[in-house]
N, C-alpha and C positions, 0 to 999 in steps of 0.2 A: 504494500500500500504506500502510495506517495503521501507524505504528511505535509500539510500546509503550515508548518511551524511559524512562518513569517506572516501569514495571512490573517487579517482581522476576522473575527467571528461574524459570518454573514447572517446568522439567525437571530431573531428577536424573541424574547420571552417576556410575557406580561403576567403578573400575579395580582389577583384581586380577591377581596373578601366581600361577601354579600350576606344580607339577612342577619343583622346583629340583634334581633329581638329575642330569640329563643336561647336554649342552652348550647346550641351549636351554630356555626356559620358555614356557609358554602364557600369553598375555596376554588377559584378558577385559575388554572395554569394554562396559558395560551402560548402557542409557538407560531411565529410567522416564518414561512419557508420561501426564500426567493425562487424565481423560475430557474429550472435546470439544476436544482439542488434537492437533497433529501436528508432526512434525519432517520437514523436506524432506530426502530422501535425497541430493540433489545438493549440499547444503550441509554434509554431514558430511565432515570432514577429520581423519584420525587419522595423526599423523606422529611419528617419533622424531628427535631431534636428533643431531648429531655423527656423521652417517653410519651410524647404526644402522638396519639394515633390518628391517622388519616383514613377515613372510610370512603372507598371509591363509590361514586354515584353515577358517573358517566365517563366512559373511556372510548376513544376512537379506535376503529379497526384499521390496522395498517394494510397496505397493499403488499402482496408477495411478489418479489422481483428477483431475477438473477443478478447478483451483485457483480458489477464490472470488475471489481478488484479481487474478489475471492473466488468468483465463479459459483458460489453457493446461493441457494434460495434464501432470502432474508426478508423480514418485514421492514417496510420503509414508509415514511410519510413524505409525500412530494408537494402537498398543499398545506395551508394553514390548518391547525388542529388544536383542540383543547381537551384537558382533563378536568373533571369536577370531583371534589372531595367534600365530605362533611368533616369539619374540624371542631372539637369542643372549644368553647370559649375559655379564655385564660386570663388571670389577673396580671400576668406578666407577658412580655413579648415572647413569641415563639420563633425560633430560627427554622427556616425552611430551606432545604438544599434541593436544587434542581440541576441534575446532571444530564448531559446529552452529547452525542457526537453525530456529525453529518458530513456530507461530501458534496462536491459539485461533479461535473462530468469528467474531470481529469485528476482531482486530488481530494484527499480527505483532510478535514480540519482536525486539529488536536481535540481530544475530549475536553469538555468545559463543565465546570461546576460553579453555579452561581448561588449566592446565599441571599435570602430575603428575610426581613423581620416582619412578622405578623403582629401588629400592635393591638392591645386591648380595645382601642377606640375604633378598630376596623380599618385603619390605614395600613399600607404596606410600604416598606422602604427597602431598597436593595442595599446590601452591605458591599461597598466597594473595597476590594482588596488592594492595598498599596504594594507595588512591586518591591521586592527586597533590594536593599542597597548593598552591593558587594564592593568593598574597597579594592581598588586596582593596585596591584603590587608595583612598586617603582623599581627601576633597574638599579642594580648595584653599580657603583662607579667602575668604568672600564669594561662593563658587560653590556651587550646589546639587549634592548628591551623587545617586547613582542612586536611592536610596530616595525622596528628595524628588521626583525626576522621575517615578518609577514611580507615585507618588500621583496623577498627572494622568491615568492610564489607568483605565479601568473594564472589568470583565468584562461583556460584553454578550450572550454566547452560549456554549453548551456543547454538545458532541457527542462521540461516540467511534466508533472503528472506521473501516472503509474507507468513503469517500464517493466515488462516481464523479462525474464533472463535473456531471451533472444533479442528483444529490443534494446536492452541495456548493453549487451555485447556489441550490437550494431552501432550504438551511440559511442562506445569506447573506440571502435574502429574509425569512426568519423573524426573523433578528437585526435587520435594518433596520426591521422592523415592531414591534420592541420585545418580541418573544416568545421571545427566544433563551435565556432562563434557565428555561424551563418543563420541561426534560428532567431528571427526578430521577436521581441516582446517576451523573451523567456525570463523566468524569475529564479529558478534554481541554478546552482553553480556546481561545476565539477572542477576542483582545483588540483593540479598536479605539481 
């Protein structure tokens, strides 16, 4: 599978609470799927923390398709879809985790887990995760730093998407022949 580690998540997730009058609320988790994309049904995980149980009320039925990347029959959602759950009311905010993974026609995006706070007043807030800050090691005097060392490498070929073994070997042959940079608009790099 080709992983889109550098690509932004193209899928949208919206979480809403409804019906605040009784002992439980209805929780809606909706996904927006762009054209020519899909989300794997088996990769969707919706869970509440702190022992709060979610009772399924409505779940969409995925389409069964032959996966381009694995060749196996898998369940996918190619259009917008929603799940509905009953969730007991709580005096404290409840953390909800929504996990999923999807692909477009040529690459799969890394699995995503998003966290939402379900607040007692019925509002929902997404918890934004701050990226970790990793200090960059400085070069010792007299030694070359990573930027100097990286300057010794050259980009000799580009491609994107899934490459089966035969296609990958063909790509390597093109790179070795000096024609690896002829693919316009490519995003992935092969560095030698």
